[in-house]
C-alpha positions as CSV (number, residue, x, y, z in Angstrom):
1,X,-0.2,-0.2,-0.2
2,X,2.7,2.4,0.8
3,X,5.7,3.0,-0.7
4,X,9.4,2.5,1.4
5,X,9.7,6.2,1.4
6,X,6.4,6.9,2.9
7,X,7.2,4.5,5.6
8,X,10.6,5.9,6.0
9,X,9.0,9.4,6.5
10,X,6.6,8.4,9.0
11,X,9.2,6.7,11.3
12,X,11.4,9.8,11.0
13,X,8.5,12.3,11.4
14,X,6.2,10.5,13.5
15,X,3.1,11.5,10.8
16,X,2.4,10.9,7.0
17,X,-0.4,12.2,5.1
18,X,-1.9,10.0,2.3
19,X,-4.1,12.0,-0.1
20,X,-7.5,10.5,-1.4
21,X,-7.2,7.4,0.6
22,X,-10.9,7.2,-0.1
23,X,-12.7,7.8,-3.3
24,X,-14.7,10.2,-3.9
25,X,-17.4,8.2,-3.7
26,X,-16.8,6.4,-0.8
27,X,-16.0,9.8,1.0
28,X,-19.4,11.3,0.2
29,X,-21.1,7.8,1.6
30,X,-19.4,8.1,5.0
31,X,-20.2,11.8,4.9
32,X,-23.7,11.5,4.2
33,X,-23.9,9.1,7.0
34,X,-21.8,11.0,9.5
35,X,-24.5,13.5,8.9
36,X,-27.2,11.3,10.1
37,X,-25.2,10.3,12.9
38,X,-24.8,13.8,14.5
39,X,-28.4,14.8,13.7
40,X,-29.8,11.8,15.3
41,X,-27.2,11.0,18.4
42,X,-24.8,14.0,18.2
43,X,-24.4,16.8,21.1
44,X,-22.8,19.9,20.9
45,X,-20.2,21.4,23.6
46,X,-17.9,23.7,23.8
47,X,-14.9,21.0,23.4
48,X,-12.1,19.8,25.5
49,X,-12.6,22.0,29.1
50,X,-9.1,23.1,31.1
51,X,-7.1,25.7,32.3
52,X,-5.3,25.8,28.6
53,X,-8.2,27.5,27.4
54,X,-7.3,30.5,29.0
55,X,-4.0,30.5,26.8
56,X,-5.1,29.4,23.6
57,X,-8.6,31.6,23.3
58,X,-9.7,35.2,24.0
59,X,-11.5,35.7,26.9
60,X,-15.2,36.5,24.9
61,X,-14.2,33.2,22.9
62,X,-13.5,30.7,25.9
63,X,-16.7,29.4,26.8
64,X,-17.9,29.7,23.2
65,X,-16.7,27.5,21.3
66,X,-18.1,24.7,19.5
67,X,-17.6,20.8,19.0
68,X,-19.0,17.5,18.5
69,X,-17.5,14.7,19.6
70,X,-18.7,10.8,19.1
71,X,-17.2,7.5,19.7
72,X,-18.1,4.4,17.8
73,X,-20.3,5.7,14.8
74,X,-20.4,2.0,14.1
75,X,-23.1,1.6,16.9
76,X,-25.3,3.7,14.9
77,X,-24.1,3.1,10.7
78,X,-23.2,-0.5,9.2
79,X,-21.2,2.1,6.6
80,X,-18.9,3.1,9.4
81,X,-18.4,-0.3,10.5
82,X,-17.0,-1.4,7.7
83,X,-14.5,1.2,7.5
84,X,-12.2,-0.4,10.1
85,X,-11.6,-3.4,7.7
86,X,-11.2,-1.0,4.7
87,X,-8.3,-2.5,2.7
88,X,-6.3,0.6,2.0
89,X,-6.7,2.3,5.6
90,X,-5.5,-0.9,7.0
91,X,-2.9,-2.0,4.6
92,X,-1.4,1.5,5.5
93,X,-1.2,1.0,9.0
94,X,0.4,-2.7,8.5
95,X,3.1,-1.5,6.4
96,X,3.7,1.2,9.6
97,X,3.5,-1.4,12.2
98,X,3.1,-4.9,11.3
99,X,0.9,-7.6,9.6
100,X,-1.3,-8.1,12.8
101,X,-3.7,-4.9,13.6
102,X,-5.9,-4.6,16.5
103,X,-8.4,-2.0,16.1
104,X,-8.8,0.2,19.2
105,X,-11.2,3.5,18.9
106,X,-13.3,5.2,16.3
107,X,-14.2,8.7,17.4
108,X,-15.8,11.8,15.6
109,X,-14.1,14.9,15.8
110,X,-16.3,17.5,14.2
111,X,-15.5,21.6,14.7
112,X,-18.7,23.7,13.6
113,X,-18.4,26.7,11.4
114,X,-17.0,29.9,12.7
115,X,-16.1,28.8,16.2
116,X,-15.0,25.3,16.0
117,X,-13.2,24.1,18.9
118,X,-9.0,24.5,19.3
119,X,-7.2,21.6,20.8
120,X,-4.0,22.4,22.8
121,X,-0.5,20.8,22.0
122,X,-0.9,17.1,23.7
123,X,-0.1,13.5,22.5
124,X,-2.9,11.1,22.4
125,X,-1.0,8.8,24.3
126,X,-2.4,9.8,27.9
127,X,-5.7,9.3,26.8
128,X,-5.4,5.5,26.3
129,X,-1.7,4.4,27.3
130,X,-0.6,1.1,26.2
131,X,2.7,-0.7,27.0
132,X,4.2,0.0,23.6
133,X,4.8,3.0,21.0
134,X,3.5,0.9,17.8
135,X,-0.1,2.4,18.2
136,X,-1.2,4.8,14.8
137,X,-3.8,7.3,14.8
138,X,-5.7,7.7,11.5
139,X,-7.2,11.0,10.9
140,X,-9.6,10.5,7.9
141,X,-11.1,13.8,6.4
142,X,-14.8,14.1,5.4
143,X,-14.6,17.7,4.5
144,X,-11.7,19.6,3.3
145,X,-9.7,21.1,5.9
146,X,-7.9,24.0,4.8
147,X,-5.9,26.2,7.4
148,X,-8.3,28.3,8.3
149,X,-10.6,25.2,9.5
150,X,-7.9,24.8,12.1
151,X,-6.4,21.8,10.4
152,X,-4.1,19.6,12.4
153,X,-0.9,20.8,13.2
154,X,2.0,18.7,13.9
155,X,5.3,18.9,15.8
156,X,7.6,16.6,13.3
157,X,9.6,14.2,14.9
158,X,7.9,15.1,18.6
159,X,7.0,11.1,18.9
160,X,11.0,10.0,19.2
161,X,10.9,11.3,22.8
162,X,7.9,9.1,23.7
163,X,5.2,9.7,26.1
164,X,5.5,13.1,27.8
165,X,4.2,14.5,31.1
166,X,0.5,16.1,30.6
167,X,-1.8,18.3,32.9
168,X,-4.2,16.0,33.6
169,X,-7.0,15.7,36.9
170,X,-10.6,16.6,37.5
171,X,-12.1,19.5,35.0
172,X,-9.4,18.9,32.2
173,X,-8.5,17.1,29.3
174,X,-5.1,16.3,29.0
175,X,-2.7,18.6,27.7
176,X,0.8,19.7,27.9
177,X,2.0,22.4,30.0
178,X,1.2,25.6,28.1
179,X,4.2,27.4,29.9
180,X,6.7,25.1,27.7
181,X,4.6,23.7,24.9
182,X,2.5,26.3,23.4
183,X,2.6,27.8,19.7
184,X,4.6,30.5,21.1
185,X,7.3,28.5,22.0
186,X,7.0,25.6,19.8
187,X,7.4,25.5,16.2
188,X,4.7,23.2,14.7
189,X,3.3,22.7,10.7
190,X,0.1,22.7,9.5
191,X,-1.8,19.8,7.6
192,X,-4.3,21.3,5.5
193,X,-6.2,18.4,3.7
194,X,-9.0,17.5,1.4
195,X,-11.7,15.2,1.9
196,X,-10.6,11.5,1.9
197,X,-7.2,12.3,2.9
198,X,-5.9,10.5,5.5
199,X,-3.2,11.5,8.1
200,X,-1.4,8.8,10.1
201,X,0.1,9.6,13.2
202,X,1.9,8.3,16.2
203,X,0.2,8.5,19.4
204,X,3.2,10.1,20.7
205,X,3.6,12.8,18.0
206,X,2.8,16.2,19.6
207,X,-0.3,18.0,17.7
208,X,-2.7,20.6,18.2
209,X,-5.2,22.5,16.2
210,X,-6.7,26.2,16.1
211,X,-10.5,27.3,15.8
212,X,-12.4,26.6,12.7
213,X,-13.2,30.6,11.7
214,X,-14.6,29.2,8.2
215,X,-18.2,29.0,7.2
216,X,-18.3,25.5,6.6
217,X,-18.2,22.1,8.7
218,X,-14.8,20.7,9.6
219,X,-15.3,17.0,10.2
220,X,-12.4,14.1,11.0
221,X,-12.9,10.4,12.2
222,X,-9.9,9.1,14.1
223,X,-9.3,5.4,14.2
224,X,-6.7,4.0,16.2
225,X,-4.7,0.6,15.6
226,X,-2.0,-0.6,17.2
227,X,0.1,-4.1,17.5
228,X,-2.2,-7.3,19.4
229,X,0.7,-7.8,21.9
230,X,0.0,-4.4,23.2
231,X,-1.6,-3.8,26.4
232,X,-3.4,-0.8,28.3
233,X,-0.9,0.4,31.2
234,X,-1.9,-1.0,34.3
235,X,-4.1,-3.7,33.1
236,X,-3.6,-7.1,34.8
237,X,-1.1,-9.3,33.2
238,X,-3.6,-12.1,33.8
239,X,-6.8,-10.0,32.6
240,X,-7.5,-10.9,28.6
241,X,-7.4,-8.3,26.3
242,X,-8.9,-8.1,23.1
243,X,-10.3,-6.5,20.2
244,X,-11.2,-6.3,16.6
245,X,-8.3,-7.7,14.7
246,X,-8.6,-5.8,11.6
247,X,-5.9,-7.2,9.5
248,X,-3.3,-10.4,9.8
249,X,-4.0,-13.3,13.0
250,X,-3.8,-12.8,16.5
251,X,-1.9,-15.6,17.8
252,X,-1.6,-16.9,21.4
253,X,1.8,-17.9,22.7
254,X,0.6,-20.1,25.3
255,X,-1.8,-22.0,23.2
256,X,-1.7,-25.6,22.3
257,X,-2.9,-27.9,19.7
258,X,-6.4,-29.0,20.0
259,X,-7.4,-30.0,16.7
260,X,-5.1,-31.9,14.7
């Protein structure tokens, strides 16, 4: 699926954009289904809470931004369930981390027009920490995401230092300390994208995004995949940890032959 140069770019920089991984027909169908999901089951919020909002937003905007987050769209749409096994999506992930991959999550991040919420600098690791680094997030764009829409911004190569300490606790989403990790201090690059493009990135990559100031929605859906031998940090070693195997076969190293 991916070229050797693309694989090397990902491992060096921590991210990779693949243009038009989804065809226009596929993207149109997925976007249409997502509109139905949002209209039937969605709920609008201001976005992530936390003290970071004072550092990233003007006072008048801190409580007026908007967002729609939804986990597991396949609970509502068979079309979205099939994306977990989309051959070009899973094929790219396999090229990046290995033949057998396990699905972890699917979540919508939608920024409404004009005041679509920003996100502070963070890694995805503290949201779902696992005992390994071969965890790939895949941002599937359902709309065009120009710079002005709050396109994803990344800090290339920042994944190489692994997990970093985040501000966590009650009343805040995990985020990096704003006195050190902020666009005023850390250079980042925007990755404007078109509908159908997918950005693959390590869950240890530092990333963030600005407010959607356009008059259009910016809807994107993040899929997470990892190597099947990885487990959530802190989970008892004797407790099974299984989810959907989206590519390859998950072997049991302790298994014996039953059928011969």
